OpenMM code with the backbone's topology and positions (N, CA, C; nanometers):
from openmm import Vec3, app, unit

residues = "MET SER THR HIS PHE ILE ALA MET CYS GLY LEU HIS ASN SER ILE PRO GLN CYS CYS GLU ALA PHE PRO GLU VAL GLY GLN ALA ALA ILE TYR LEU ALA ALA ILE HIS GLU LEU ASP GLU GLU GLN THR LYS GLU LEU GLU LYS LYS MET TYR LEU ASP LEU ASP ILE PHE GLN PHE GLY ASN ASP TYR CYS GLU ILE GLN THR CYS HIS CYS ILE ASP PRO SER GLN HIS SER ASP SER GLY GLU TYR ASN MET".split()
positions = [
    Vec3(-0.1259, 0.6507, -1.0204),
    Vec3(-0.0484, 0.5393, -0.9721),
    Vec3(-0.0237, 0.5547, -0.8221),
    Vec3(-0.0376, 0.4457, -0.7507),
    Vec3(-0.0209, 0.4470, -0.6065),
    Vec3(0.0835, 0.3431, -0.5674),
    Vec3(0.1911, 0.3853, -0.5018),
    Vec3(0.2903, 0.2890, -0.4552),
    Vec3(0.2317, 0.2126, -0.3378),
    Vec3(0.2423, 0.0823, -0.3432),
    Vec3(0.1952, -0.0034, -0.2355),
    Vec3(0.2852, -0.1265, -0.2290),
    Vec3(0.2656, -0.2054, -0.1253),
    Vec3(0.3538, -0.3189, -0.0987),
    Vec3(0.2711, -0.4457, -0.0880),
    Vec3(0.3131, -0.5476, -0.1613),
    Vec3(0.2396, -0.6732, -0.1676),
    Vec3(0.3090, -0.7754, -0.0788),
    Vec3(0.2386, -0.8229, 0.0224),
    Vec3(0.2892, -0.9249, 0.1138),
    Vec3(0.2486, -1.0612, 0.0598),
    Vec3(0.3472, -1.1483, 0.0399),
    Vec3(0.3207, -1.2819, -0.0139),
    Vec3(0.3983, -1.3862, 0.0652),
    Vec3(0.3455, -1.5072, 0.0671),
    Vec3(0.4178, -1.6187, 0.1262),
    Vec3(0.3728, -1.7468, 0.0576),
    Vec3(0.4564, -1.8492, 0.0682),
    Vec3(0.4200, -1.9756, 0.0066),
    Vec3(0.5370, -2.0689, -0.0078),
    Vec3(0.5264, -2.1533, -0.1086),
    Vec3(0.6291, -2.2527, -0.1388),
    Vec3(0.7030, -2.2101, -0.2641),
    Vec3(0.8340, -2.2322, -0.2672),
    Vec3(0.9129, -2.1992, -0.3853),
    Vec3(0.8556, -2.2711, -0.5080),
    Vec3(0.8631, -2.2049, -0.6228),
    Vec3(0.8179, -2.2588, -0.7513),
    Vec3(0.6670, -2.2838, -0.7572),
    Vec3(0.5919, -2.2141, -0.6742),
    Vec3(0.4463, -2.2232, -0.6749),
    Vec3(0.3879, -2.0831, -0.6643),
    Vec3(0.2603, -2.0696, -0.6978),
    Vec3(0.1975, -1.9391, -0.6778),
    Vec3(0.1886, -1.9135, -0.5276),
    Vec3(0.1899, -1.7872, -0.4847),
    Vec3(0.1831, -1.7580, -0.3408),
    Vec3(0.0569, -1.8152, -0.2768),
    Vec3(0.0702, -1.8612, -0.1535),
    Vec3(-0.0443, -1.9138, -0.0800),
    Vec3(-0.1298, -1.8014, -0.0223),
    Vec3(-0.0676, -1.6867, 0.0020),
    Vec3(-0.1452, -1.5706, 0.0468),
    Vec3(-0.0846, -1.4456, -0.0155),
    Vec3(-0.1679, -1.3471, -0.0334),
    Vec3(-0.1261, -1.2243, -0.0996),
    Vec3(-0.2169, -1.1112, -0.0523),
    Vec3(-0.1590, -1.0058, 0.0040),
    Vec3(-0.2339, -0.8885, 0.0496),
    Vec3(-0.1530, -0.7628, 0.0194),
    Vec3(-0.2209, -0.6522, -0.0055),
    Vec3(-0.1545, -0.5252, -0.0380),
    Vec3(-0.1688, -0.4263, 0.0775),
    Vec3(-0.0613, -0.3505, 0.1013),
    Vec3(-0.0566, -0.2524, 0.2104),
    Vec3(0.0093, -0.1239, 0.1613),
    Vec3(-0.0274, -0.0089, 0.2196),
    Vec3(0.0331, 0.1173, 0.1787),
    Vec3(0.1768, 0.1367, 0.2291),
    Vec3(0.2167, 0.0654, 0.3336),
    Vec3(0.3499, 0.0800, 0.3926),
    Vec3(0.4179, -0.0563, 0.4022),
    Vec3(0.5486, -0.0597, 0.3799),
    Vec3(0.6246, -0.1842, 0.3880),
    Vec3(0.6183, -0.2425, 0.5288),
    Vec3(0.6189, -0.1576, 0.6300),
    Vec3(0.6120, -0.2048, 0.7683),
    Vec3(0.4830, -0.2787, 0.7980),
    Vec3(0.3724, -0.2328, 0.7410),
    Vec3(0.2443, -0.3007, 0.7599),
    Vec3(0.2470, -0.4396, 0.6963),
    Vec3(0.3077, -0.4491, 0.5791),
    Vec3(0.3195, -0.5783, 0.5112),
    Vec3(0.4051, -0.6745, 0.5939),
    Vec3(0.5146, -0.6246, 0.6502),
    Vec3(0.6024, -0.7080, 0.7329),
    Vec3(0.5300, -0.7554, 0.8586),
    Vec3(0.4544, -0.6686, 0.9213),
    Vec3(0.3798, -0.7060, 1.0425),
    Vec3(0.2745, -0.8115, 1.0107),
    Vec3(0.2083, -0.7970, 0.8964),
    Vec3(0.1086, -0.8949, 0.8541),
    Vec3(0.1727, -1.0331, 0.8380),
    Vec3(0.2846, -1.0390, 0.7654),
    Vec3(0.3522, -1.1672, 0.7445),
    Vec3(0.4098, -1.2220, 0.8751),
    Vec3(0.4584, -1.1344, 0.9618),
    Vec3(0.5109, -1.1778, 1.0915),
    Vec3(0.4008, -1.2405, 1.1763),
    Vec3(0.2815, -1.1829, 1.1712),
    Vec3(0.1696, -1.2365, 1.2494),
    Vec3(0.1277, -1.3748, 1.1990),
    Vec3(0.1223, -1.3911, 1.0678),
    Vec3(0.0835, -1.5205, 1.0101),
    Vec3(0.1813, -1.6309, 1.0511),
    Vec3(0.3106, -1.5981, 1.0506),
    Vec3(0.4140, -1.6996, 1.0744),
    Vec3(0.4706, -1.6966, 1.2159),
    Vec3(0.4182, -1.6078, 1.2998),
    Vec3(0.4685, -1.5926, 1.4365),
    Vec3(0.6197, -1.5703, 1.4378),
    Vec3(0.6646, -1.4757, 1.3538),
    Vec3(0.8066, -1.4426, 1.3465),
    Vec3(0.8474, -1.3650, 1.4703),
    Vec3(0.9736, -1.3806, 1.5109),
    Vec3(1.0229, -1.3012, 1.6230),
    Vec3(1.0633, -1.1625, 1.5730),
    Vec3(1.1011, -1.0765, 1.6634),
    Vec3(1.1323, -0.9376, 1.6289),
    Vec3(1.2487, -0.9276, 1.5303),
    Vec3(1.3513, -1.0082, 1.5496),
    Vec3(1.4680, -1.0061, 1.4606),
    Vec3(1.4293, -1.0485, 1.3184),
    Vec3(1.3505, -1.1537, 1.3074),
    Vec3(1.3058, -1.2003, 1.1757),
    Vec3(1.2175, -1.0950, 1.1082),
    Vec3(1.1321, -1.0308, 1.1856),
    Vec3(1.0434, -0.9274, 1.1315),
    Vec3(1.1233, -0.8096, 1.0790),
    Vec3(1.2249, -0.7670, 1.1520),
    Vec3(1.3106, -0.6572, 1.1080),
    Vec3(1.3859, -0.6934, 0.9806),
    Vec3(1.4353, -0.8169, 0.9740),
    Vec3(1.5067, -0.8618, 0.8540),
    Vec3(1.4125, -0.8634, 0.7333),
    Vec3(1.2913, -0.9119, 0.7539),
    Vec3(1.1920, -0.9139, 0.6458),
    Vec3(1.1612, -0.7729, 0.5976),
    Vec3(1.1423, -0.6795, 0.6904),
    Vec3(1.1126, -0.5413, 0.6523),
    Vec3(1.2292, -0.4775, 0.5777),
    Vec3(1.3518, -0.5069, 0.6203),
    Vec3(1.4702, -0.4478, 0.5577),
    Vec3(1.4989, -0.5086, 0.4201),
    Vec3(1.4999, -0.6412, 0.4113),
    Vec3(1.5370, -0.7101, 0.2873),
    Vec3(1.4174, -0.7408, 0.1974),
    Vec3(1.2977, -0.7304, 0.2543),
    Vec3(1.1721, -0.7580, 0.1841),
    Vec3(1.1640, -0.9037, 0.1370),
    Vec3(1.2398, -0.9914, 0.2021),
    Vec3(1.2371, -1.1347, 0.1730),
    Vec3(1.2927, -1.2097, 0.2937),
    Vec3(1.2346, -1.3252, 0.3208),
    Vec3(1.2845, -1.4073, 0.4305),
    Vec3(1.2593, -1.5539, 0.3973),
    Vec3(1.3665, -1.6346, 0.3966),
    Vec3(1.3513, -1.7790, 0.3818),
    Vec3(1.2964, -1.8349, 0.5122),
    Vec3(1.2070, -1.9314, 0.5006),
    Vec3(1.1454, -1.9929, 0.6179),
    Vec3(1.1690, -2.1430, 0.6164),
    Vec3(1.1643, -2.2045, 0.7323),
    Vec3(1.1698, -2.3495, 0.7468),
    Vec3(1.0270, -2.4010, 0.7317),
    Vec3(1.0033, -2.4770, 0.6273),
    Vec3(0.8668, -2.5239, 0.5991),
    Vec3(0.8082, -2.6041, 0.7154),
    Vec3(0.8919, -2.6772, 0.7874),
    Vec3(0.8421, -2.7597, 0.8979),
    Vec3(0.8034, -2.6750, 1.0187),
    Vec3(0.8665, -2.5610, 1.0339),
    Vec3(0.8349, -2.4719, 1.1457),
    Vec3(0.7238, -2.3731, 1.1101),
    Vec3(0.7251, -2.3218, 0.9862),
    Vec3(0.6352, -2.2135, 0.9492),
    Vec3(0.5268, -2.2518, 0.8479),
    Vec3(0.5399, -2.3670, 0.7846),
    Vec3(0.4404, -2.4092, 0.6869),
    Vec3(0.4589, -2.3495, 0.5486),
    Vec3(0.5570, -2.2640, 0.5322),
    Vec3(0.5919, -2.2026, 0.4042),
    Vec3(0.7432, -2.1991, 0.3893),
    Vec3(0.7899, -2.1902, 0.2629),
    Vec3(0.9332, -2.1808, 0.2349),
    Vec3(0.9857, -2.0380, 0.2442),
    Vec3(0.8979, -1.9411, 0.2174),
    Vec3(0.9434, -1.8021, 0.2113),
    Vec3(0.8281, -1.7067, 0.2410),
    Vec3(0.8653, -1.5851, 0.2726),
    Vec3(0.7712, -1.4732, 0.2689),
    Vec3(0.8473, -1.3562, 0.2078),
    Vec3(0.7744, -1.2748, 0.1333),
    Vec3(0.8394, -1.1621, 0.0664),
    Vec3(0.7419, -1.0467, 0.0518),
    Vec3(0.8005, -0.9306, 0.0271),
    Vec3(0.7237, -0.8084, 0.0059),
    Vec3(0.7715, -0.7481, -0.1253),
    Vec3(0.6797, -0.7232, -0.2156),
    Vec3(0.7112, -0.6625, -0.3452),
    Vec3(0.6526, -0.5224, -0.3516),
    Vec3(0.7265, -0.4312, -0.4114),
    Vec3(0.6768, -0.2958, -0.4358),
    Vec3(0.6008, -0.2950, -0.5672),
    Vec3(0.4869, -0.2256, -0.5687),
    Vec3(0.4066, -0.2176, -0.6898),
    Vec3(0.3547, -0.0742, -0.7059),
    Vec3(0.3321, -0.0343, -0.8298),
    Vec3(0.2873, 0.1016, -0.8602),
    Vec3(0.1601, 0.1024, -0.9456),
    Vec3(0.0831, -0.0037, -0.9408),
    Vec3(-0.0363, -0.0094, -1.0251),
    Vec3(-0.1485, 0.0790, -0.9686),
    Vec3(-0.2530, 0.0932, -1.0452),
    Vec3(-0.3645, 0.1809, -1.0088),
    Vec3(-0.4547, 0.1201, -0.9018),
    Vec3(-0.4717, -0.0121, -0.9028),
    Vec3(-0.5677, -0.0778, -0.8134),
    Vec3(-0.4993, -0.1791, -0.7212),
    Vec3(-0.4537, -0.1369, -0.6019),
    Vec3(-0.3862, -0.2288, -0.5096),
    Vec3(-0.4732, -0.3465, -0.4655),
    Vec3(-0.6048, -0.3295, -0.4643),
    Vec3(-0.6918, -0.4369, -0.4162),
    Vec3(-0.6855, -0.5608, -0.5044),
    Vec3(-0.6395, -0.5466, -0.6284),
    Vec3(-0.6310, -0.6631, -0.7169),
    Vec3(-0.5290, -0.7658, -0.6682),
    Vec3(-0.4398, -0.7252, -0.5795),
    Vec3(-0.3378, -0.8154, -0.5264),
    Vec3(-0.3832, -0.8879, -0.4005),
    Vec3(-0.4934, -0.8473, -0.3427),
    Vec3(-0.5340, -0.8986, -0.2114),
    Vec3(-0.6298, -1.0160, -0.2227),
    Vec3(-0.5984, -1.1208, -0.1507),
    Vec3(-0.6890, -1.2352, -0.1430),
    Vec3(-0.8250, -1.1913, -0.0900),
    Vec3(-0.8237, -1.0949, -0.0010),
    Vec3(-0.9496, -1.0463, 0.0579),
    Vec3(-1.0257, -0.9556, -0.0377),
    Vec3(-0.9571, -0.9068, -0.1431),
    Vec3(-1.0216, -0.8147, -0.2370),
    Vec3(-1.0252, -0.6719, -0.1849),
    Vec3(-0.9595, -0.6470, -0.0715),
    Vec3(-0.9565, -0.5132, -0.0121),
    Vec3(-0.8134, -0.4639, -0.0024),
    Vec3(-0.8001, -0.3321, -0.0001),
    Vec3(-0.6696, -0.2694, 0.0210),
    Vec3(-0.6562, -0.2428, 0.1692),
    Vec3(-0.5577, -0.3041, 0.2332),
    Vec3(-0.5412, -0.2995, 0.3780),
    Vec3(-0.4743, -0.1715, 0.4243),
    Vec3(-0.5542, -0.0713, 0.4496),
    Vec3(-0.4985, 0.0579, 0.4931),
    Vec3(-0.4773, 0.0544, 0.6378),
] * unit.nanometer
topology = app.Topology()
chain = topology.addChain("A")
for resn in residues:
    res = topology.addResidue(resn, chain)
    for name in ("N", "CA", "C"):
        topology.addAtom(name, app.Element.getBySymbol(name[0]), res)
């Protein structure tokens, strides 16, 4: 089992629009920050709370979140099919 972090974003009550797995929570937060052009304060809040509500009109999504997972194959969570080391 390998602990990894799943970065997701999308619209509430829908499947995530994007999903990627990372070995560190900070990497997942940076990935989501880059997609949404989050500022430093928002990025820190996302990394700390592992969830951030977004303004759909500003960011194109309602939320971004990071989930901890302990499964054997982290790549199964990635849209790219790769584990982002």
